[in-house]
PyMOL commands that place a pseudoatom at each C-alpha (Angstrom):
pseudoatom trace, name=CA, resn=MET, resi=1, chain=A, elem=C, hetatm=0, pos=[35.354, -4.566, 95.259]
pseudoatom trace, name=CA, resn=LYS, resi=2, chain=A, elem=C, hetatm=0, pos=[32.049, -5.959, 96.413]
pseudoatom trace, name=CA, resn=THR, resi=3, chain=A, elem=C, hetatm=0, pos=[28.868, -5.190, 94.549]
pseudoatom trace, name=CA, resn=LEU, resi=4, chain=A, elem=C, hetatm=0, pos=[25.616, -4.025, 96.108]
pseudoatom trace, name=CA, resn=ASN, resi=5, chain=A, elem=C, hetatm=0, pos=[24.193, -7.500, 95.603]
pseudoatom trace, name=CA, resn=THR, resi=6, chain=A, elem=C, hetatm=0, pos=[27.136, -9.201, 97.312]
pseudoatom trace, name=CA, resn=LEU, resi=7, chain=A, elem=C, hetatm=0, pos=[27.002, -6.797, 100.247]
pseudoatom trace, name=CA, resn=MET, resi=8, chain=A, elem=C, hetatm=0, pos=[23.253, -7.338, 100.645]
pseudoatom trace, name=CA, resn=GLN, resi=9, chain=A, elem=C, hetatm=0, pos=[23.814, -11.107, 100.652]
pseudoatom trace, name=CA, resn=ASP, resi=10, chain=A, elem=C, hetatm=0, pos=[26.475, -10.696, 103.355]
pseudoatom trace, name=CA, resn=ILE, resi=11, chain=A, elem=C, hetatm=0, pos=[24.130, -8.537, 105.441]
pseudoatom trace, name=CA, resn=ILE, resi=12, chain=A, elem=C, hetatm=0, pos=[21.326, -11.062, 105.095]
pseudoatom trace, name=CA, resn=GLN, resi=13, chain=A, elem=C, hetatm=0, pos=[23.675, -13.887, 106.060]
pseudoatom trace, name=CA, resn=ILE, resi=14, chain=A, elem=C, hetatm=0, pos=[24.964, -12.208, 109.220]
pseudoatom trace, name=CA, resn=THR, resi=15, chain=A, elem=C, hetatm=0, pos=[21.476, -11.012, 110.172]
pseudoatom trace, name=CA, resn=THR, resi=16, chain=A, elem=C, hetatm=0, pos=[20.161, -14.559, 109.814]
pseudoatom trace, name=CA, resn=GLU, resi=17, chain=A, elem=C, hetatm=0, pos=[23.047, -15.891, 111.913]
pseudoatom trace, name=CA, resn=ILE, resi=18, chain=A, elem=C, hetatm=0, pos=[22.274, -13.346, 114.620]
pseudoatom trace, name=CA, resn=GLU, resi=19, chain=A, elem=C, hetatm=0, pos=[18.561, -14.151, 114.485]
pseudoatom trace, name=CA, resn=THR, resi=20, chain=A, elem=C, hetatm=0, pos=[19.050, -17.908, 114.799]
pseudoatom trace, name=CA, resn=SER, resi=21, chain=A, elem=C, hetatm=0, pos=[22.104, -18.134, 117.057]
pseudoatom trace, name=CA, resn=TYR, resi=22, chain=A, elem=C, hetatm=0, pos=[21.844, -14.955, 119.128]
pseudoatom trace, name=CA, resn=PRO, resi=23, chain=A, elem=C, hetatm=0, pos=[18.154, -14.014, 119.443]
pseudoatom trace, name=CA, resn=GLU, resi=24, chain=A, elem=C, hetatm=0, pos=[18.963, -11.891, 122.490]
pseudoatom trace, name=CA, resn=LEU, resi=25, chain=A, elem=C, hetatm=0, pos=[21.054, -9.661, 120.206]
pseudoatom trace, name=CA, resn=TYR, resi=26, chain=A, elem=C, hetatm=0, pos=[18.669, -9.812, 117.255]
pseudoatom trace, name=CA, resn=LYS, resi=27, chain=A, elem=C, hetatm=0, pos=[15.990, -7.824, 119.075]
pseudoatom trace, name=CA, resn=TYR, resi=28, chain=A, elem=C, hetatm=0, pos=[18.365, -4.833, 119.118]
pseudoatom trace, name=CA, resn=LEU, resi=29, chain=A, elem=C, hetatm=0, pos=[19.051, -4.784, 115.378]
pseudoatom trace, name=CA, resn=SER, resi=30, chain=A, elem=C, hetatm=0, pos=[16.119, -2.478, 114.745]
pseudoatom trace, name=CA, resn=GLU, resi=31, chain=A, elem=C, hetatm=0, pos=[17.909, 0.015, 116.994]
pseudoatom trace, name=CA, resn=THR, resi=32, chain=A, elem=C, hetatm=0, pos=[21.097, -0.168, 114.914]
pseudoatom trace, name=CA, resn=PRO, resi=33, chain=A, elem=C, hetatm=0, pos=[21.294, 3.078, 112.989]
pseudoatom trace, name=CA, resn=ILE, resi=34, chain=A, elem=C, hetatm=0, pos=[21.867, 2.856, 109.258]
pseudoatom trace, name=CA, resn=SER, resi=35, chain=A, elem=C, hetatm=0, pos=[22.485, 6.004, 107.339]
pseudoatom trace, name=CA, resn=ILE, resi=36, chain=A, elem=C, hetatm=0, pos=[21.407, 5.697, 103.737]
pseudoatom trace, name=CA, resn=GLY, resi=37, chain=A, elem=C, hetatm=0, pos=[23.599, 8.405, 102.345]
pseudoatom trace, name=CA, resn=GLU, resi=38, chain=A, elem=C, hetatm=0, pos=[23.768, 12.004, 103.348]
pseudoatom trace, name=CA, resn=THR, resi=39, chain=A, elem=C, hetatm=0, pos=[22.603, 13.371, 100.037]
pseudoatom trace, name=CA, resn=GLU, resi=40, chain=A, elem=C, hetatm=0, pos=[19.097, 14.344, 99.077]
pseudoatom trace, name=CA, resn=GLN, resi=41, chain=A, elem=C, hetatm=0, pos=[18.874, 11.168, 97.024]
pseudoatom trace, name=CA, resn=LYS, resi=42, chain=A, elem=C, hetatm=0, pos=[17.699, 8.224, 99.092]
pseudoatom trace, name=CA, resn=THR, resi=43, chain=A, elem=C, hetatm=0, pos=[19.785, 5.661, 97.260]
pseudoatom trace, name=CA, resn=VAL, resi=44, chain=A, elem=C, hetatm=0, pos=[21.883, 2.951, 98.810]
pseudoatom trace, name=CA, resn=ASN, resi=45, chain=A, elem=C, hetatm=0, pos=[25.494, 2.720, 97.762]
pseudoatom trace, name=CA, resn=THR, resi=46, chain=A, elem=C, hetatm=0, pos=[28.282, 0.261, 98.469]
pseudoatom trace, name=CA, resn=HIS, resi=47, chain=A, elem=C, hetatm=0, pos=[29.922, 2.565, 101.011]
pseudoatom trace, name=CA, resn=ASP, resi=48, chain=A, elem=C, hetatm=0, pos=[26.746, 2.681, 103.135]
pseudoatom trace, name=CA, resn=LEU, resi=49, chain=A, elem=C, hetatm=0, pos=[26.301, -1.083, 102.987]
pseudoatom trace, name=CA, resn=LYS, resi=50, chain=A, elem=C, hetatm=0, pos=[29.952, -1.716, 103.857]
pseudoatom trace, name=CA, resn=GLU, resi=51, chain=A, elem=C, hetatm=0, pos=[29.588, 0.482, 106.927]
pseudoatom trace, name=CA, resn=TYR, resi=52, chain=A, elem=C, hetatm=0, pos=[26.370, -1.242, 107.987]
pseudoatom trace, name=CA, resn=LEU, resi=53, chain=A, elem=C, hetatm=0, pos=[27.927, -4.682, 107.504]
pseudoatom trace, name=CA, resn=ALA, resi=54, chain=A, elem=C, hetatm=0, pos=[30.943, -3.623, 109.565]
pseudoatom trace, name=CA, resn=THR, resi=55, chain=A, elem=C, hetatm=0, pos=[28.589, -2.416, 112.311]
pseudoatom trace, name=CA, resn=LEU, resi=56, chain=A, elem=C, hetatm=0, pos=[26.741, -5.736, 112.349]
pseudoatom trace, name=CA, resn=LYS, resi=57, chain=A, elem=C, hetatm=0, pos=[29.998, -7.689, 112.510]
pseudoatom trace, name=CA, resn=SER, resi=58, chain=A, elem=C, hetatm=0, pos=[31.289, -5.472, 115.305]
pseudoatom trace, name=CA, resn=GLN, resi=59, chain=A, elem=C, hetatm=0, pos=[28.102, -5.857, 117.336]
pseudoatom trace, name=CA, resn=LEU, resi=60, chain=A, elem=C, hetatm=0, pos=[28.158, -9.624, 116.917]
pseudoatom trace, name=CA, resn=GLN, resi=61, chain=A, elem=C, hetatm=0, pos=[31.825, -9.857, 117.884]
pseudoatom trace, name=CA, resn=HIS, resi=62, chain=A, elem=C, hetatm=0, pos=[31.272, -7.665, 120.935]
pseudoatom trace, name=CA, resn=HIS, resi=63, chain=A, elem=C, hetatm=0, pos=[28.284, -9.767, 121.985]
pseudoatom trace, name=CA, resn=ILE, resi=64, chain=A, elem=C, hetatm=0, pos=[30.243, -13.003, 121.629]
pseudoatom trace, name=CA, resn=GLU, resi=65, chain=A, elem=C, hetatm=0, pos=[33.173, -11.638, 123.629]
pseudoatom trace, name=CA, resn=THR, resi=66, chain=A, elem=C, hetatm=0, pos=[30.912, -10.235, 126.332]
pseudoatom trace, name=CA, resn=HIS, resi=67, chain=A, elem=C, hetatm=0, pos=[28.859, -13.417, 126.527]
pseudoatom trace, name=CA, resn=LYS, resi=68, chain=A, elem=C, hetatm=0, pos=[31.982, -15.576, 126.898]
pseudoatom trace, name=CA, resn=LYS, resi=69, chain=A, elem=C, hetatm=0, pos=[33.165, -13.457, 129.822]
pseudoatom trace, name=CA, resn=SER, resi=70, chain=A, elem=C, hetatm=0, pos=[29.866, -13.685, 131.650]
pseudoatom trace, name=CA, resn=VAL, resi=71, chain=A, elem=C, hetatm=0, pos=[29.706, -17.453, 131.133]
pseudoatom trace, name=CA, resn=LYS, resi=72, chain=A, elem=C, hetatm=0, pos=[33.240, -17.892, 132.526]
pseudoatom trace, name=CA, resn=GLU, resi=73, chain=A, elem=C, hetatm=0, pos=[32.363, -15.840, 135.589]
pseudoatom trace, name=CA, resn=ILE, resi=74, chain=A, elem=C, hetatm=0, pos=[29.404, -18.078, 136.497]
for i in range(1, 74): cmd.bond("trace and resi %d" % i, "trace and resi %d" % (i + 1))
show_as sticks, trace
zoom trace
């Protein structure tokens, strides 16, 4: 099981990859919703970070697949 620290490192790594390699996608990251728990406490837990990391990975994968298709069509 990943710790909060490990998950944060993974999020930083993928965000940095998106920023440097896919700047056209990076500008949309601020629009990516992240829910920090549904309780009254505003604490971050591993479940929330896992979901956010999965969202980032999914967006990156979708962008790569979509970009490949448009390049092949040209």
